[in-house]
C-alpha positions as CSV (number, residue, x, y, z in Angstrom):
1,M,-2.1,89.6,90.0
2,S,-1.0,89.7,93.6
3,S,0.5,87.3,96.2
4,V,0.3,87.0,100.2
5,L,3.8,87.0,102.0
6,Y,4.0,85.6,105.2
7,N,6.8,86.0,107.7
8,P,6.7,83.0,110.0
9,T,9.5,83.9,112.6
10,D,6.6,84.4,114.9
11,K,6.7,81.0,116.0
12,L,10.1,81.5,117.5
13,D,10.7,82.7,120.9
14,E,10.0,86.6,121.0
15,E,13.8,87.1,121.6
16,F,14.9,85.7,118.1
17,Q,12.1,86.5,115.8
18,E,12.8,89.0,113.0
19,T,11.5,92.0,111.0
20,F,12.4,91.4,107.3
21,P,13.6,95.1,106.4
22,G,12.1,95.0,102.6
23,M,12.3,97.9,100.0
24,Y,10.8,97.9,96.5
25,L,10.5,101.1,94.0
26,G,11.8,103.4,97.0
27,K,9.7,102.3,99.4
28,A,9.9,100.6,102.7
29,I,8.2,97.5,103.2
30,D,8.8,95.7,106.9
31,I,7.6,92.6,107.1
32,K,7.5,92.0,110.9
33,P,7.2,88.2,112.7
34,G,3.6,87.0,111.9
35,A,2.8,89.4,109.2
36,K,1.0,88.4,106.4
37,I,0.5,91.0,103.1
38,E,-0.9,91.1,99.8
39,L,1.3,92.7,97.2
40,D,1.6,92.6,93.7
41,D,3.8,89.4,92.0
42,K,6.4,92.0,90.8
43,A,7.2,93.1,94.7
44,A,6.3,89.9,95.9
45,R,9.4,88.4,93.8
46,H,11.5,91.2,94.7
47,L,11.2,90.6,98.5
48,L,11.1,86.8,98.3
49,N,14.7,86.8,96.2
50,N,15.9,88.8,99.2
51,F,14.5,87.2,101.8
52,A,13.4,83.7,101.6
53,S,16.6,82.2,102.5
54,R,16.0,84.0,106.1
55,G,12.3,82.4,105.9
56,L,9.7,84.8,104.1
57,I,7.4,82.5,102.2
58,S,4.4,83.2,99.6
59,L,1.1,81.9,100.4
60,V,-1.5,81.0,97.8
61,Y,-4.9,79.8,97.8
62,G,-5.4,76.6,99.7
63,D,-2.1,76.9,101.7
64,D,-4.1,75.9,105.0
65,G,-3.8,73.7,107.6
66,E,-1.1,70.9,106.7
67,K,0.4,72.9,103.9
68,E,0.8,75.7,105.6
69,E,2.5,74.0,108.4
70,K,4.8,72.3,106.2
71,K,5.7,75.3,104.4
72,I,6.0,77.2,107.8
73,K,8.4,74.4,108.8
74,T,10.4,74.5,105.5
75,A,10.8,78.4,106.3
76,L,11.9,78.0,109.6
77,D,14.6,75.1,108.5
78,R,16.2,78.1,106.0
79,N,16.3,80.5,108.7
80,R,18.0,78.3,110.9
81,T,20.6,77.7,108.2
82,F,21.0,81.2,107.3
83,K,21.5,82.2,110.6
84,I,24.1,79.4,111.2
85,K,25.7,80.4,108.2
86,Q,26.2,84.2,109.4
87,I,27.7,83.1,112.8
88,N,30.2,80.6,110.6
89,D,31.1,83.5,108.0
90,Y,32.1,85.9,110.9
91,N,34.1,83.3,112.5
92,E,36.0,82.4,109.6
93,K,36.7,85.9,108.5
94,N,37.8,86.9,112.0
95,E,40.1,83.2,112.0
96,A,41.6,84.5,109.2
97,R,42.1,88.0,110.3
98,K,43.8,86.6,113.1
99,H,46.0,84.6,111.0
100,Q,46.7,87.6,108.9
101,G,47.9,89.5,112.1
102,L,44.6,92.0,111.3
103,P,42.1,93.1,113.5
104,Y,39.1,91.3,114.3
105,L,36.0,92.3,112.9
106,W,33.1,93.9,115.2
107,P,30.2,91.4,115.2
108,H,26.7,93.1,113.5
109,K,24.2,92.9,116.4
110,Q,22.3,90.5,114.5
111,V,25.2,88.4,114.1
112,K,25.2,88.5,118.2
113,A,21.5,87.6,118.6
114,Y,21.9,84.4,116.1
115,A,25.2,83.5,118.2
116,K,23.2,83.8,121.1
117,E,19.9,81.7,120.0
118,F,22.1,78.4,119.2
119,G,24.7,79.2,122.0
120,A,27.4,79.7,119.8
121,K,30.8,81.2,120.8
122,L,31.7,84.3,118.3
123,I,35.6,84.8,117.5
124,E,35.8,88.5,118.9
125,S,38.6,90.9,120.3
126,Y,38.6,90.6,124.1
127,K,36.2,92.3,125.6
128,I,35.9,93.6,129.4
129,D,33.2,93.5,131.6
130,D,31.7,95.9,133.3
131,A,33.8,95.1,136.4
132,Q,36.8,95.3,134.8
133,L,36.0,98.4,133.3
134,Q,35.2,99.7,136.9
135,K,38.5,98.3,138.4
136,S,40.5,99.7,135.8
137,K,39.0,102.9,135.9
138,E,39.6,102.8,139.8
139,L,43.3,102.1,139.0
140,E,43.5,104.9,136.6
141,D,42.1,107.3,139.2
142,E,44.4,106.3,141.6
143,N,47.7,106.3,139.5
144,I,46.6,110.1,138.6
145,K,46.3,110.8,142.2
146,L,49.9,109.1,142.8
147,K,51.0,111.4,140.0
148,V,49.9,114.5,141.4
149,Q,51.2,113.5,145.2
150,M,54.5,113.1,143.2
151,A,54.7,116.2,141.5
152,E,54.1,118.0,145.0
153,M,56.3,116.3,146.7
154,N,59.2,117.0,143.9
155,G,58.3,120.3,144.0
156,K,58.5,120.6,148.0
157,L,61.8,118.7,147.7
158,E,63.3,121.3,144.9
159,K,62.5,123.9,147.5
160,L,64.1,122.3,150.1
161,M,67.3,121.3,148.2
162,E,67.3,125.5,147.2
163,M,66.9,126.2,151.0
164,V,69.8,123.7,151.8
165,S,72.2,125.0,148.9
166,G,71.7,128.3,150.3
167,K,72.9,127.8,153.4
168,I,75.6,125.6,152.8
169,S,76.7,128.5,150.1
170,A,76.4,130.9,153.3
171,E,78.7,128.8,155.6
172,N,81.6,128.2,152.8
173,V,81.9,131.8,152.1
174,P,85.7,132.4,152.9
175,E,87.0,135.1,155.5
176,P,88.6,138.1,153.7
177,E,92.3,137.7,153.8
178,V,94.2,140.3,156.2
179,K,97.4,141.6,155.2
180,P,100.3,142.0,158.0
181,E,100.3,146.2,156.9
182,Q,96.9,146.2,157.7
183,V,97.2,144.8,161.2
184,E,100.1,147.2,161.8
185,E,98.2,150.3,160.5
186,S,94.9,149.3,162.7
187,V,97.8,149.0,165.9
188,K,99.1,152.5,165.4
189,K,95.5,154.0,165.3
190,K,94.8,152.5,168.4
191,E,98.0,153.6,169.9
192,N,97.2,157.1,169.2
193,I,93.8,157.0,170.5
194,L,95.5,155.7,173.6
195,N,97.6,158.6,173.4
196,V,95.2,161.3,173.1
197,R,92.8,160.0,175.9
198,D,95.8,159.7,178.5
199,G,98.2,162.2,177.6
200,P,101.8,162.1,176.5
201,K,104.1,159.5,178.2
202,K,106.4,161.4,180.9
């Protein structure tokens, strides 16, 4: 025996349609929006157990017109309930983590899509938009430039201090001490030089 499975999320706006990524006996069975696929009963039941809450339905002979529309409406109601529950579960977990002082969980892309579909706000860590990221990068670059300039100025200042320190040291070198006997000896030498030049005194 076989069954026909139908993914009715094609009735939603294209942005919010869903593909159901099924698997049975190691074989991938992706059911895209609007797809109707025929599977054996065991495979069909397996996939329904996994995706009925998200809107997957089984069609039997005679399910056409009003009967099919009724099944589709019920399926889309389940899809809506599932999505809202995912949003609420995510927010409740992050609210609890907030009170426990734990970091927030990042939302799965599906949860983000669900929140967008219903205009719901997700409790998540602060997110910087592109403009803020650009501004932050500019400030970081400017900070790096200032650090380089400060390093260059400090280097020049150190060299200047070394030069000034060397000049002051040279100016503060004490004059050599002149002893009396050295002066007397110097005078005698000068007199001897004069005597030799002018000859002996009469």
